[in-house]
C-alpha positions as CSV (number, residue, x, y, z in Angstrom):
1,M,129.6,118.4,143.7
2,S,133.1,117.1,143.2
3,D,136.1,119.5,143.0
4,R,138.3,116.8,141.2
5,A,138.2,118.8,138.0
6,L,139.7,121.8,139.7
7,E,142.6,120.1,141.4
8,G,146.2,120.8,140.3
9,L,145.4,123.8,138.1
10,D,147.4,127.1,138.0
11,D,145.6,130.4,138.1
12,R,145.1,130.9,134.4
13,Q,144.1,127.2,133.9
14,L,141.6,127.6,136.7
15,E,140.1,130.7,135.1
16,A,139.6,128.9,131.8
17,V,138.1,125.8,133.5
18,T,135.6,127.7,135.6
19,T,134.4,130.0,132.8
20,L,131.6,127.8,131.5
21,R,129.2,130.2,129.8
22,G,129.4,132.4,126.8
23,P,132.1,132.5,124.1
24,V,135.6,131.8,125.5
25,A,138.9,131.8,123.7
26,V,141.8,130.0,125.4
27,L,145.1,131.0,123.8
28,A,147.2,128.1,124.9
29,G,150.9,128.2,124.2
30,A,153.0,125.0,123.6
31,G,153.3,122.9,126.8
32,T,150.8,124.9,128.8
33,G,148.3,122.1,129.5
34,K,145.8,122.7,126.7
35,T,144.2,119.2,126.7
36,R,144.1,119.3,130.5
37,V,142.2,122.5,130.4
38,I,139.8,121.3,127.8
39,T,138.9,118.1,129.6
40,H,138.8,119.6,133.1
41,R,136.6,122.4,131.8
42,I,134.1,119.9,130.4
43,A,134.3,117.8,133.6
44,H,133.7,120.8,135.8
45,G,130.7,121.8,133.7
46,V,129.3,118.3,134.2
47,D,130.1,118.2,137.9
48,T,128.3,121.5,138.5
49,G,125.3,120.6,136.5
50,A,126.0,123.3,133.9
51,Y,126.5,120.7,131.2
52,S,124.8,117.5,130.4
53,P,127.4,115.1,128.8
54,G,125.2,114.2,125.9
55,R,124.7,117.9,125.1
56,V,128.5,118.6,124.7
57,M,130.3,118.4,121.4
58,A,134.1,118.5,121.6
59,V,135.8,118.7,118.2
60,T,139.4,118.1,117.4
61,F,141.4,117.3,114.3
62,T,142.7,113.8,114.6
63,A,141.2,110.5,115.8
64,K,144.1,110.0,118.1
65,A,143.4,113.4,119.8
66,A,139.7,112.6,120.1
67,G,140.6,109.2,121.6
68,E,142.9,110.9,124.2
69,M,140.2,113.4,125.0
70,R,137.6,110.7,125.7
71,G,140.1,108.7,127.8
72,R,140.9,111.8,129.9
73,L,137.2,112.5,130.4
74,R,136.6,108.9,131.5
75,A,139.4,109.3,134.0
76,L,137.5,112.3,135.4
77,G,134.3,110.3,135.6
78,V,132.7,111.8,132.5
79,E,131.1,109.5,129.9
80,G,128.9,110.4,127.0
81,V,130.6,113.4,125.6
82,A,130.8,113.5,121.8
83,A,134.5,114.0,121.3
84,R,135.1,113.6,117.6
85,T,136.9,114.9,114.6
86,F,135.1,117.3,112.3
87,H,134.8,114.6,109.7
88,A,133.6,111.9,112.2
89,A,130.9,114.2,113.6
90,A,129.8,115.3,110.1
91,L,129.7,111.7,108.8
92,A,127.7,110.5,111.8
93,Q,125.1,113.2,111.1
94,L,125.0,112.4,107.4
95,N,124.4,108.7,108.0
96,Y,121.7,109.5,110.5
97,F,119.8,112.1,108.6
98,W,120.4,111.1,105.0
99,P,117.7,108.3,104.8
100,T,115.1,110.8,106.1
101,V,116.1,113.6,103.8
102,A,116.9,111.7,100.6
103,G,115.0,108.4,101.2
104,D,118.1,106.3,100.6
105,S,121.3,105.4,102.4
106,A,124.2,107.9,102.4
107,P,126.7,107.6,99.6
108,A,129.9,105.6,100.0
109,I,133.2,107.3,100.8
110,V,135.9,107.5,98.2
111,D,138.7,105.3,99.6
112,N,141.4,106.5,97.2
113,K,141.2,110.0,95.7
114,V,144.3,109.5,93.5
115,R,143.0,106.3,92.0
116,L,139.7,108.0,91.2
117,L,141.5,110.9,89.6
118,A,143.6,108.4,87.5
119,H,140.3,107.0,86.2
120,A,139.0,110.5,85.4
121,A,142.2,111.4,83.6
122,D,142.0,108.2,81.6
123,G,138.5,109.2,80.5
124,M,140.0,112.5,79.3
125,G,142.8,110.7,77.4
126,I,145.6,112.0,79.5
127,E,148.1,110.2,81.7
128,P,149.5,112.4,84.5
129,D,152.1,110.6,86.7
130,T,151.2,109.7,90.2
131,A,153.0,112.7,91.8
132,T,150.9,115.0,89.6
133,L,147.7,113.2,90.6
134,R,148.6,113.5,94.2
135,D,149.1,117.2,93.8
136,V,145.8,117.6,92.0
137,A,144.1,115.7,94.9
138,S,145.6,118.3,97.3
139,E,144.3,121.1,95.1
140,I,140.8,119.6,95.2
141,E,141.0,119.4,99.0
142,W,142.2,123.1,99.2
143,R,139.4,124.2,96.8
144,K,136.7,122.6,98.8
145,V,137.9,123.5,102.3
146,T,138.2,127.2,101.2
147,M,134.7,126.9,99.7
148,R,135.6,127.8,96.1
149,S,134.0,126.7,92.9
150,I,136.2,125.2,90.2
151,E,136.1,128.6,88.4
152,Q,137.1,130.5,91.5
153,Y,139.9,128.0,92.1
154,A,141.3,128.5,88.6
155,A,141.3,132.3,89.2
156,A,143.0,131.9,92.6
157,R,145.6,129.4,91.5
158,P,146.4,130.1,87.8
159,N,149.8,128.4,87.6
160,G,148.5,124.8,87.0
161,V,150.0,121.6,88.4
162,G,153.2,120.1,87.0
163,R,152.8,119.9,83.2
164,L,149.1,120.5,83.4
165,D,148.1,124.1,82.9
166,V,145.2,125.5,85.0
167,S,142.5,124.9,82.4
168,R,143.6,121.2,82.2
169,V,143.6,121.0,86.0
170,A,140.1,122.5,86.1
171,D,138.9,120.0,83.4
172,L,140.4,117.1,85.4
173,Q,138.6,118.3,88.6
174,R,135.3,118.5,86.7
175,A,135.8,115.0,85.3
176,Y,136.7,113.8,88.9
177,E,133.5,115.3,90.3
178,K,131.4,113.8,87.4
179,L,132.8,110.3,87.9
180,K,132.4,110.5,91.6
181,D,128.7,111.5,91.2
182,Q,128.2,108.6,88.7
183,R,129.6,106.2,91.3
184,R,127.4,107.8,94.0
185,Q,130.4,108.5,96.2
186,L,131.6,111.4,98.4
187,D,135.2,112.3,99.3
188,F,136.2,113.5,102.8
189,E,135.7,117.2,101.9
190,D,132.3,116.4,100.5
191,V,131.3,115.0,103.9
192,L,131.7,118.4,105.4
193,L,130.1,120.2,102.5
194,A,127.1,117.8,102.4
195,C,126.6,118.1,106.1
196,A,126.7,121.9,105.9
197,G,124.3,121.9,103.0
198,M,121.9,119.6,104.8
199,L,121.9,121.8,107.8
200,E,121.3,124.9,105.7
201,A,118.5,123.3,103.5
202,E,116.6,121.2,106.0
203,P,115.3,123.2,109.0
204,H,114.2,120.1,110.9
205,V,117.8,118.7,110.6
206,A,119.2,121.9,112.0
207,A,116.7,122.0,114.8
208,S,117.5,118.5,115.8
209,V,121.2,119.2,115.9
210,H,120.7,122.4,117.9
211,E,118.5,120.5,120.4
212,Q,121.1,117.8,120.7
213,Y,124.3,119.9,121.2
214,R,124.3,123.0,123.4
215,H,127.9,123.4,124.5
216,F,130.8,123.4,122.0
217,T,134.6,123.0,122.5
218,V,137.0,123.2,119.5
219,D,140.7,122.2,119.9
220,E,143.5,123.4,117.6
221,F,141.2,126.3,116.5
222,Q,144.1,127.9,114.7
223,D,143.9,125.1,112.1
224,V,140.2,125.5,111.3
225,S,139.4,126.0,107.6
226,P,136.6,128.2,106.2
227,L,134.5,125.1,105.5
228,Q,135.0,123.7,109.0
229,H,134.3,127.1,110.5
230,R,131.1,127.4,108.5
231,L,130.0,123.9,109.6
232,L,130.7,124.8,113.2
233,E,128.6,127.9,113.0
234,L,125.7,125.8,111.5
235,W,126.1,123.3,114.4
236,R,126.0,126.0,116.9
237,G,123.1,128.1,115.6
238,D,122.4,130.8,118.1
239,R,124.0,129.0,121.0
240,R,126.6,131.1,122.8
241,D,128.4,128.4,124.8
242,I,131.5,127.9,122.6
243,C,135.1,127.5,123.8
244,V,137.9,127.6,121.3
245,V,141.4,126.6,122.1
246,G,144.5,127.3,120.0
247,D,147.8,129.0,119.4
248,A,148.4,131.1,116.4
249,S,152.1,130.4,116.6
250,Q,151.4,126.8,115.8
251,T,149.4,127.4,112.6
252,I,151.3,125.0,110.2
253,Y,148.5,123.9,107.8
254,S,147.8,127.2,106.0
255,F,148.8,125.4,102.7
256,A,145.9,123.0,103.3
257,G,143.3,125.8,104.0
258,A,143.7,126.5,107.7
259,D,143.0,130.1,108.6
260,A,144.3,131.4,111.9
261,R,142.2,134.6,111.5
262,F,139.2,132.7,113.1
263,L,141.3,132.4,116.3
264,L,142.9,135.8,116.1
265,E,139.6,137.6,115.5
266,F,137.5,135.5,117.8
267,A,137.2,138.2,120.5
268,S,136.1,140.9,118.0
269,T,133.6,138.6,116.2
270,H,131.9,137.2,119.4
271,E,130.2,139.7,121.6
272,D,131.4,139.6,125.3
273,A,134.0,136.9,124.5
274,R,136.3,136.0,127.4
275,V,140.0,135.5,126.5
276,V,142.3,133.5,128.7
277,R,146.0,133.3,128.0
278,L,148.0,130.2,129.0
279,E,151.7,131.1,129.0
280,T,153.1,129.0,131.8
281,N,155.0,126.1,130.1
282,Y,155.3,122.8,131.9
283,R,157.4,121.1,129.3
284,S,160.5,123.0,128.4
285,D,163.6,124.5,130.1
286,A,163.7,128.3,130.3
287,A,166.6,128.5,127.9
288,I,164.6,126.6,125.3
289,L,161.6,128.9,125.8
290,A,163.9,131.9,125.3
291,V,164.8,130.6,121.8
292,A,161.1,130.0,121.0
293,N,160.0,133.4,122.2
294,E,162.7,135.2,120.2
295,L,161.7,133.4,117.1
296,M,158.1,134.5,117.3
297,R,158.5,137.9,118.8
298,G,156.2,140.4,117.2
299,R,154.3,137.8,115.2
300,P,150.4,138.0,115.3
301,G,149.0,136.2,118.3
302,A,152.4,135.2,119.7
303,L,152.5,134.3,123.4
304,E,155.3,134.9,125.8
305,L,156.1,131.5,127.3
306,T,157.6,131.2,130.8
307,A,158.9,128.0,132.4
308,A,157.1,126.7,135.4
309,G,159.1,126.2,138.6
310,G,160.2,122.8,139.8
311,G,157.8,122.8,142.7
312,D,159.3,119.8,144.5
313,G,162.9,121.0,144.8
314,A,165.7,122.7,142.9
315,V,165.7,122.0,139.2
316,V,169.1,121.1,137.8
317,P,169.7,123.4,134.8
318,A,169.5,121.7,131.4
319,D,172.0,122.1,128.6
320,P,171.6,125.5,126.9
321,P,170.5,125.3,123.2
322,I,173.4,124.8,120.9
323,V,173.9,125.2,117.2
324,T,176.4,123.2,115.1
325,A,177.6,123.8,111.5
326,Y,178.8,121.0,109.2
327,E,180.4,120.9,105.8
328,D,177.9,118.6,104.2
329,D,174.8,116.5,104.9
330,V,176.7,113.3,105.6
331,A,178.8,115.0,108.2
332,E,175.7,116.5,109.7
333,A,174.0,113.1,110.0
334,R,177.1,111.5,111.4
335,G,177.6,114.3,113.9
336,V,174.0,114.2,115.1
337,A,174.1,110.3,115.4
338,G,177.3,110.6,117.3
339,G,175.7,113.0,119.7
340,V,172.7,110.7,120.2
341,A,175.1,107.7,120.8
342,A,176.9,109.8,123.5
343,R,173.6,110.5,125.2
344,I,172.5,106.9,125.2
345,A,175.9,105.8,126.5
346,A,175.4,108.3,129.3
347,G,172.1,106.6,130.3
348,V,169.5,108.6,128.3
349,D,166.5,106.5,127.3
350,P,166.3,106.4,123.5
351,R,162.5,106.9,123.7
352,T,163.1,110.4,125.0
353,I,165.2,111.5,122.0
354,A,163.9,112.8,118.7
355,I,165.5,114.2,115.6
356,L,163.2,116.5,113.6
357,Y,163.6,117.9,110.0
358,R,161.5,119.7,107.4
359,A,161.2,117.0,104.7
360,H,161.2,113.2,104.7
361,A,164.1,113.1,102.3
362,Q,166.4,114.3,105.1
363,S,165.9,111.1,107.0
364,A,167.8,108.7,104.7
365,E,171.3,109.8,105.8
366,L,170.2,109.9,109.4
367,V,168.9,106.3,109.4
368,R,172.2,105.1,107.9
369,A,174.3,107.1,110.4
370,L,172.2,105.9,113.4
371,A,172.5,102.3,112.2
372,D,176.3,102.7,111.9
373,Q,176.2,103.6,115.6
374,G,174.0,100.6,116.4
375,I,171.0,102.8,117.3
376,A,167.5,101.7,116.3
377,A,165.2,104.4,115.0
378,T,161.5,104.7,114.3
379,V,160.4,107.1,111.5
380,L,157.0,108.6,112.2
381,G,154.6,108.6,109.3
382,G,155.0,104.9,108.4
383,K,152.6,102.2,109.3
384,R,150.7,102.5,112.6
385,F,152.0,100.3,115.3
386,F,148.9,98.1,115.5
387,D,148.9,97.7,111.7
388,L,152.4,96.2,111.6
389,P,152.2,92.5,110.5
390,E,154.2,91.2,113.4
391,V,151.9,93.1,115.9
392,R,148.7,91.9,114.1
393,Q,149.9,88.3,114.2
394,A,150.9,88.5,117.8
395,L,147.5,89.9,118.8
396,M,145.7,87.1,116.9
397,E,147.7,84.5,118.8
398,L,147.3,86.3,122.2
399,R,143.5,86.5,121.6
400,A,143.4,82.8,120.7
401,A,145.3,81.9,123.9
402,S,143.1,84.0,126.1
403,V,140.1,81.7,125.6
404,A,141.9,78.7,127.0
405,P,142.9,78.3,130.7
406,I,146.6,79.0,131.3
407,E,148.8,77.4,133.9
408,T,151.4,80.2,134.1
409,G,151.0,83.9,134.7
410,F,149.7,85.9,131.8
411,V,153.0,87.8,131.4
412,D,154.8,84.5,130.9
413,T,152.2,83.5,128.3
414,V,152.7,86.8,126.4
415,R,156.5,86.3,126.6
416,D,156.3,82.7,125.3
417,I,154.0,83.7,122.4
418,L,156.3,86.6,121.4
419,R,159.4,84.4,121.6
420,S,157.7,81.9,119.3
421,R,157.3,84.8,116.8
422,G,160.9,85.8,117.0
423,L,161.5,87.9,120.1
424,T,165.0,87.1,121.5
425,D,166.9,88.3,124.6
426,E,169.3,90.3,122.5
427,P,168.1,92.6,119.6
428,P,169.2,92.1,116.0
429,Q,171.5,94.6,114.4
430,A,170.0,98.1,114.0
431,G,168.8,99.4,110.7
432,G,166.8,96.6,109.2
433,A,163.4,95.0,109.1
434,L,164.4,92.3,111.7
435,R,165.3,95.0,114.2
436,D,162.0,96.9,113.6
437,A,160.0,93.7,114.1
438,W,161.9,92.9,117.3
439,E,161.3,96.4,118.7
440,A,157.5,96.0,118.1
441,R,157.4,92.7,119.9
442,A,159.5,94.1,122.7
443,A,157.0,97.0,123.1
444,L,154.1,94.5,123.4
445,L,156.0,92.6,126.1
446,R,156.7,95.8,128.0
447,L,153.0,96.6,128.0
448,A,152.3,93.2,129.6
449,E,155.0,93.7,132.2
450,E,153.6,97.2,133.1
451,A,150.0,96.0,133.3
452,P,148.3,96.5,136.7
453,E,148.4,93.7,139.1
454,G,145.6,91.2,138.6
455,T,145.4,91.7,134.8
456,T,144.3,88.6,132.9
457,L,145.3,87.6,129.4
458,R,141.8,88.4,128.2
459,G,141.8,91.7,129.9
460,F,145.2,92.5,128.4
461,T,144.1,91.7,124.8
462,D,140.9,93.7,125.3
463,E,143.1,96.7,126.4
464,L,145.3,96.2,123.3
465,Q,142.3,96.3,121.1
466,A,141.0,99.5,122.8
467,R,144.4,101.1,122.3
468,A,144.4,100.1,118.7
469,R,141.0,101.8,118.2
470,A,142.1,104.9,120.0
471,Q,145.5,104.9,118.1
472,H,147.2,104.9,121.6
473,E,150.4,103.3,120.4
474,P,153.1,102.2,122.9
475,A,156.5,103.9,122.7
476,M,159.1,101.6,121.2
477,R,162.6,101.8,122.8
478,T,164.0,103.6,119.8
479,V,165.0,107.1,118.7
480,T,162.3,109.0,116.9
481,L,162.8,110.6,113.5
482,A,160.0,112.9,112.3
483,T,159.1,115.7,110.1
484,L,158.1,118.9,111.8
485,H,154.5,118.5,110.7
486,A,154.4,114.9,112.2
487,A,156.0,116.1,115.5
488,K,153.1,118.5,116.2
489,G,151.5,117.6,119.5
490,L,154.3,115.4,120.6
491,E,157.2,116.0,123.0
492,W,160.6,114.5,124.0
493,D,163.2,115.4,126.6
494,H,166.0,115.7,124.0
495,V,165.3,117.2,120.6
496,H,167.6,117.8,117.7
497,L,166.5,120.1,114.8
498,L,168.3,119.1,111.7
499,G,168.9,121.2,108.5
500,V,168.3,124.7,109.9
501,A,169.6,126.3,106.6
502,E,168.2,128.4,103.8
503,G,166.5,126.2,101.3
504,L,165.5,123.6,104.0
505,L,164.0,125.7,106.8
506,P,162.6,127.8,105.3
507,I,162.1,125.4,102.5
508,S,163.1,126.7,99.0
509,Y,159.6,127.1,97.6
510,A,158.5,129.3,100.5
511,T,158.9,132.6,98.6
512,T,156.1,134.9,99.9
513,F,155.9,136.6,103.3
514,E,153.1,134.3,104.3
515,Q,154.9,131.2,103.3
516,V,158.1,132.1,105.1
517,D,156.0,133.0,108.2
518,E,154.5,129.4,108.0
519,E,158.0,128.0,107.9
520,R,158.9,130.1,111.0
521,R,155.9,128.6,112.8
522,L,157.1,125.1,111.8
523,A,160.5,125.9,113.4
524,Y,158.7,127.1,116.5
525,V,156.8,123.8,116.7
526,G,160.0,121.9,116.5
527,I,161.8,124.0,119.1
528,T,158.9,123.7,121.6
529,R,158.8,119.9,121.3
530,A,162.0,119.9,123.5
531,G,161.8,119.5,127.2
532,R,165.3,119.4,128.6
533,V,167.8,119.6,125.7
534,L,167.6,121.4,122.4
535,S,170.3,121.3,119.7
536,L,170.2,122.6,116.1
537,S,172.4,122.0,113.1
538,W,172.9,123.0,109.5
539,S,175.3,122.1,106.7
540,R,176.7,124.0,103.8
541,G,176.4,121.1,101.3
542,L,177.3,121.2,97.7
543,R,175.3,124.3,97.1
544,D,177.0,126.3,99.8
545,R,173.9,126.8,101.9
546,Q,173.7,129.6,104.3
547,P,172.4,129.3,107.9
548,S,168.6,129.9,108.2
549,R,167.4,133.4,108.6
550,F,165.6,132.1,111.6
551,L,168.9,131.6,113.4
552,R,169.8,135.2,112.7
553,E,166.4,136.4,113.9
554,I,166.8,134.5,117.1
555,G,170.2,136.0,117.6
556,T,173.1,135.1,119.8
557,G,171.4,136.3,123.0
558,T,169.8,132.9,123.5
559,L,171.9,130.6,121.4
560,R,175.4,131.9,122.2
561,A,174.8,130.7,125.8
562,G,175.1,127.2,124.5
563,G,178.7,127.8,123.2
564,A,177.7,129.0,119.7
565,R,180.0,131.5,118.0
566,A,179.6,133.6,114.9
567,S,181.6,132.4,112.0
568,S,183.4,134.8,109.7
569,G,181.6,136.0,106.6
570,A,178.3,134.2,106.6
571,G,177.0,135.6,109.9
572,S,176.2,132.0,111.0
573,L,176.0,130.5,114.4
574,R,178.3,127.6,115.1
575,A,179.0,125.4,118.1
576,G,182.5,124.3,118.7
577,S,181.8,120.6,118.6
578,A,179.2,118.3,117.1
579,N,179.2,116.4,120.4
580,A,179.0,119.3,122.8
581,T,176.0,117.8,124.5
582,G,175.5,115.7,127.6
583,G,172.9,114.3,129.9
584,A,170.9,116.6,132.1
585,A,168.1,116.5,134.6
586,G,164.9,118.1,133.4
587,S,162.7,121.0,134.1
588,A,159.0,120.8,135.3
589,R,157.1,118.2,133.2
590,P,153.9,118.7,131.3
591,R,150.7,118.8,133.3
C-alpha cells in the first residue's frame, strides 16, 4: 500500500482523505485545498483497496474542472475514475441505454436554444428581440432545473420577460417544447430530466447504474440544483458512500437554480454523516482573509478562514487591503490602470494581476485605460485559447511539421513556425487584435520552451491537443479582466475589485434579502481570489453613487489598516491615493 496520497496534508485534510466510508461533507473554504482533498481521498481509497477506480463517480460542474481532476488522479497513479460533469455523465448513460429502452438512437442535442426559440416565436406570429429570447431561454433552464411544470413556473414567476407577459412567455415555452419534440431533440436540461426519468421508469437501467457506481464524490455541492440533486440520488440508490464538497459562502448561482440547502442540511438528512471543516487557507494573506471573514460573518454556513504559516521561513507581510474612491468611472479606470502599471514597473508579472468587476460593461473603460498605459489585457469569457484562429492555424502547421524529420531542435522549429505566422521579438501596441494574436503565439512558444527535456515536436503537439481537450489553457503574459462569476475557481497574487458601489455591487436589480445575500457572496468570491495584495475601488459617477453597503459591513477594522479613512457625510471608506500600492512578497501558496 502506498502512502503517497497521504503526503503533505494538514490535519483536517488528512481527516477528510482518510474518511472513506459513509456520508461525508467536506466544508471547504476558499483556498483550503479542496481539489487536493477530493483527488487524494479517491487515490487513498484506491490505494487501500476500499475503492475500485471503475466503481467511482466524481461529479463536478465544468469540463475544465473534470479535466483537472482526471489529471491530478493520473499524477497520483489512478486511472479509470469517471470524473465528469453532471451533463456528461447523464448524456453518456442516455446514449448507452436509450437504444435498449426505446429501440432507437438517442435524440440529438439542441445546439442553439435561442435560435430554436426564435423559430417557435415565428410560428406564434411574434418577434421578440434577441435579448428577450436569451432571457426566455434562461427562464426555461430555471424552470427545468427547479423541476417545475410550465404552469408552476407561471405561478412562481408572474412578471413576464421584457414586453412579454407571463401568459405569452408560457405559450412561447410550450411552442418551444412542441417544436423540439417534432425535431426529436433534447436541450441540456432535458438530458438530466430524461436520464432521471429513465432511472425511475426502468428498473434494469437503475440496477445497472447501481452496480457500476458504488462510491460518489460531488464537487461544488453548494451549486447543485434540485434536478441535479434528484439525479444524484437516483444514481446513488441505497449506497451510503457519498462525499460532498462545497462552501455555502461561494453559492453564486442561485439565480440559475442552485440551492445551498442541500449542502447546509446534508448532516441532518444523512444519518451518521461525518462533517469535516477545512478552514486553513493556503492562498491569501491574513489581512485579506480578515476582510473576507468580516464580510460573511454570521451568514449561514460561513467558515472562519485562517492563513497558513510560511513553513519555510519568515513571510514578508503583504500590503494591507486598501479602498480608493474616485469621482467618476473614467477616473476609476485610469487610477486602477495606473496602479497596475506601477506594479508591473516594479517587477510584478502581469499574469499574476487581475481586475474583477460585477458586469461585463465595466470592462470597456478599463481596456482603454490599460491600453493607454501600454498594458495588454485578456478578458475572460471570450473565445477559448485553443479556439483562437491564430492558435488553430499554428497547431495545424506544427502538426504537419511533426511528421517530417527536423534538423534543428523542436523549440527552434516551433519558434520558426510562429514567426512565419507573425510572432516578432517586440510586441505590437497594446489594445488591439494584433497584440492579442501576438500574446497567443508567445504563449505557445513559452509552452515549448518550458517543455521537459527530450520532448519531441510530435510529443509537443500531442500535449497541446490534450490540453485543448481538457481546456487546460496556458497563461498569456497579460493582465486578466473578469467578472466575479468568471473568476470563480481562479486565483491571482494581485487582485483589484472594481466598482464596489451601490447599484454595481450589489447590483441595482438585487432588491430582496436573498438577492443581496447572493451579491455579498459574489464579493466574497472576488476578495478570496487574492493571494498577496487586495485593493478595492468605487466611484460616485453621474448618479452620485454611494459606497457599497458591503464596505460598511466589513468596517474600518480590516480596511482602515490599508490607509483607508472615512469621508465626511457618506460614511464611505477612502484611500489617500489611487496608487497607494506596491510590490510585496507573498504568503503561503495554495496546496
